[in-house]
MARMIDO-749159 format. One record per residue: x, y negated, z of N, C-alpha, C in turn; residue in three letters. Coordinates in steps of 0.02 Angstrom, whole numbers, plus 50000, padded with zeros to 5 digits. Example, Ala and Ser with C-alpha at 12.3 -4.5 7.8 and 13.67 -1.06 7.14 Angstrom:
BEGIN
506605028450390506155022550390506605016550390ALA
506425011250354506845005350357506454999850394SER
This chain:
BEGIN
510824921144634510164920344694509934927644696MET
509924929744753509564936544763508924936244753VAL
508664941144722507894942744704507724938844642GLY
508094935444605507924931644556508384934244489ILE
508044936744441508444939544384508254935644312GLY
508604937044262508534933344194507874935844174ALA
507504940844192506804941444162506304938644195GLU
506494936444259506084930844289506044924044239ASP
506574923044236506584916244185506284917344116ILE
506514924144089506144925544024505384924844027ARG
505084928444075504444929544092504004921544108ASP
504444918244126504114911244143503874911944211GLY
504154915144265503934914944330503934907944361ASN
503494904844366503514896744378503794895744457LYS
503714900944500503854900544571504604901844573LYS
504824906944534505604907844548506084903544494LEU
505704901744441506134896344414506184889044454VAL
505624887144478505794882044525506124882744580LEU
506234888644612506824890444653507424889844631ALA
507534891544577508194890644544508424883244527ILE
507804879644509508084872644487508044868544558VAL
507744870344613507834867544679508504868244698TRP
508724874744702509524876844721509914872144682GLN
509944871844622510294867244572510304859144596LEU
509634857344622509594850344644509954849944712CYS
509804854844749510184855344818510974855044817ARG
511264859444771511924859344757512164852744743LEU
511884849344700511984843744672512024838644735HIS
511604836844774511584832944820512034834444871TYR
512224841244883512654842844935513354841144915LEU
513514840644853514094838444824514184829844840GLN
513614827244828513564820044831513754819044901ILE
513344820944954513454819245018514064820245055ILE
514324826945033514964829845068514844830545137GLY
515284826845176515124827445255514664823445286SER
514344819545245513794815245268513164819845291LYS
512854817345340512154820545369511604816845336THR
510974819845346510424815245330510354808945376GLU
510484809845437510454805345481510954799445457GLN
511604800645424511944795645401511754791745353ASP
511304795745311510864791945249510304788345275LEU
510044790345326509434786045350509804780745381ILE
510354780245418510594774945444510724769745394ASN
511084771845331511144767545277510494764045251TRP
510054769345244509274764745216509174761045274VAL
509124762545323509104756245386509294750645389SER
509864749845350510264744545352509784739645300GLU
509394741645252508964738145209508224736045238THR
507994743345266507374742545302507334748145360GLU
507134746645417507074752745460506664757445449GLN
506974764845441506464770245432506854775845490VAL
506244780645490506434785945542506774792945508LYS
506444793645456506674799545416506474798945337ASP
506534803845308506354802945236505664804945223PHE
505214806545275504554806145256504224800445286LYS
504584794745303504364788845339503844784845276ASP
503324783545298502814779445250503074773545221ALA
503594771445232503904765545205504144766845133LYS
504334772845124504484775445060503944776345007PHE
503284776945039502774778544990502634772744938ALA
502694766244945502494762644896503054760644844ASP
503584763244855504184762144810504634756344819GLY
504404751744849504574746744868505334747144894GLN
505304749644951506094751744992506564755444929LEU
506374759744889506904763644853507014757744797LEU
506664752344770506804747344736507354741144778ILE
507164740544840507744737244881508384741244869LYS
508374747444889508984750944888509414750744817LEU
509014750944765509344748944695509514742644703CYS
509274736944733509604731444721510224730844767ALA
510284734744810510904735644861511494736544800VAL
511414739844755511924743944700512004737844647ILE
511414734744635511564728544576510944724144580ASP
510954719944617510224715344623510034711744560ALA
510434709844519510184705644471509764711044423PRO
509764716744427509464721844371508714721244390ILE
508584720144450507844720644465507564713744451ILE
506844715144419506384710344406505964710444452ASN
505904706644507505464706144561504714705044556TRP
504694701244494503894700644473503534707644450GLU
503844711744436503714718544407503424723244473LEU
503714720744534503614724444591502834723444618VAL
502484729144625501834727144654501844726544731GLY
501484722644759501564722644837500784723144863THR
500374725144833499664725244855499534730844901THR
499994737244879499824743344917499304747744878GLY
498984744844826498554748344785498894755444747SER
498464760544742498814765044704499154764844638ASP
498824759544603499094758044541499834753444542GLU
499854749444598500634746344627501004751744643ASP
500864757044691501294762744710501564766744657LYS
501074768444602501224772244536501834767044499GLU
501594762244486502074757444443502814756244478ASN
502694753144553503434754244577503744759944579ASN
503454766144589503934772244586504154773444524ALA
503814771944468503984772444398504594767344388LYS
504424761844413505104756944412505714758344449TYR
505714760944507506074762844558506614768344526ALA
506264773144483506674778144449506964776144376ILE
506624770644356506904768344288507554764644311SER
507524760644359508054757044381508664761144410ILE
508524766444444509004770944477509404774144402ALA
508964776244356509264779344296509694774644260ARG
509404769144254509804763144221510474760544258LYS
510524763144323511154761044357511564766244339LEU
511284773044328511754778344311511644784244363GLY
511094783444409510944788644443510694795244404ALA
510924800544447510574806944420509944807944465ILE
509304806744434508764806544477508264813944450ILE
508174817744492507744823944467506954823144479PHE
506704818644516506114817844529505634815244488MET
504904815144486504464812144448504094807044494VAL
503844803044456503554796544495503134797844556TRP
502664804344543502164804844596502484809244656ASP
503254809744671503554812044720503574807644770ASP
503594799944754503744794244792503054792744836ILE
502474791644805501924790744841501764797744890PRO
501854804144873501684810444902502164811044961ALA
502744807544959503224807345012503584814645008LEU
503804816644950504094822444940504904821744980ASN
504964824345025505534823445068506244825445019LYS
506274830945001506804833644966506924827844892LYS
506464826144868506644821844800506814815644835MET
506554813244882506724805744912507394807644938ILE
507634811944969508244813244983508804813544937LEU
508654816744881509074816544825509194809844786ILE
508504805944791508674798544760509074795344798PHE
508984794644874509504791544912510134793344902VAL
510304800444909510914802144910511314798544844CYS
511064799744783511264797144721511464790244719SER
510984786644755511114777244766511614777344819LEU
511624781744868512204781344913512954782744886TYR
512954788144844513434789744801513694783744761ASP
513264779644729513404774744691513754768944719MET
513484768044783513624762344811514354763344856LYS
514514768744879515064770044914515514774244867HIS
515554776344816516084780544781516184777544715ASN
515904772544685515954769344635516524764344635THR
517084764344600517584758744593517264752144569VAL
517394747344608517154740644584517744736044559GLU
């Protein structure tokens, strides 16, 4: 990467180290989606619940991501653990649960739970890419 050197990593330049990490995440998701576009992924998500884009508020409470995990393996979800009140506590618990389920399914997840209620588009996109890949490229 132009403008970033080993000394930046050694010195712990947070901004530049995060730039490197993001580029690695970006490379990973580009390999996953191949010729698919963001719109193709939105269309796939919309088969479960209609959304406009990866900043759609429907992602914020974590329930949609849990539903997408259920598309891969429905019995893995304990729906009694999914909060439906919309409270901050439910959003946090749902986000943590969605990440936990996705990892249990074998998805490579780079995000932390607070990326979900914050509607971090990049992290939600990668999450969905991983699930999409599992759904469409796993031999059953």
